[in-house]
C-alpha positions, 0 to 999 in steps of 0.5 A: 500500500504505497499509492492512494487514489482519492476520488471525490464526487459531487452528487445531487441528493436525489442521485445518491441511490443511483451513485451508490448502486454504480459504486457497488459494481467495481468488484473486478478491482479485487483481481487487479495486480497490485490492488490493495483495497478500496473503501468510501462513503458519504461526507457527513455534512454534504452529498459528496462521495469520497472513495480511497483506493490503495495500490502497490505502485503508480505502475499498477494504477496505470495498468488498471486505468489502461485495461478494465477501468473504462469498460467498468465505468461505461457499463455501470453508467456512473458518469450520469450519477454525479455533477463533478468528479476529481481524482488525485494520487498520493504516496505513502510517507508515514504509517502512524498506526496499522499497515493496512486499512480494515475494509470490512469494518466500516466506521469512518475516515477522517481526512485532513488536507494540508495544502501549501506546507511551507516547512516540511520539517516542522510539519513532520516533527509536529505530527510525530511529537504532538499528534501521533501519540494521542491518536495511538492512545485513543480507543477506537482508532483502527489505522492512520497514515500520512500521504503526500500528493504525487505532483503537488509536493507541498500538499499532504493528507492525514487519513485515520480510520475509526471504528465509530463516530463516537470514538472519533468525536472523543478524540476531537474533544480531547484534542481541542483541550490538550493538543491544539494549544501546543501546535500552530499549523497555520504558521507553516500550512497555507490551507487546512481542511477536513472531511468526515466520511461515513463508510458504506460497507457495500462500497468496500472492495477487498483484494483477491489474494 
């Protein structure tokens, strides 16, 4: 799991069912060489669908895109179910916890986007010294990883997988009291945004190994 493919689709509320049905039709991914799994769901504050696919390398992703991707995409008519779609690729730079994502568990993804990181050393030190230890100690966290954009090298995302919304909310409460006063990420990150993605278990695809 060295490459993450981030897919974000803007979906009208009346098309959510159609989109979800189409998203369930990507099961052929499980047989692709180098595929590490895929999970996704709905942003808890909008009708945005977020999907993360994991691959061993950029070469494996490229082979999939050249082979069966277009065939599946046309067959499931997914393009008609969303207004817009963006795709970005990230490389794994740090494992906070768990070498893999547990695709069968459900739960939620917390994704923190950091754009325009002007001081990589400070960003890395803060992750290790301030943020990582509390994540590891928090009950209900299943895995967490730090990723860097393939082409926009000052853009990062921190993805953590939680077994429940309650577990993640408890972490946020603890973090607001003890961690935020210690860090000033705005000093070295131009833009920080986040999303909470409640995972749809029917969208999860496990590699056939």
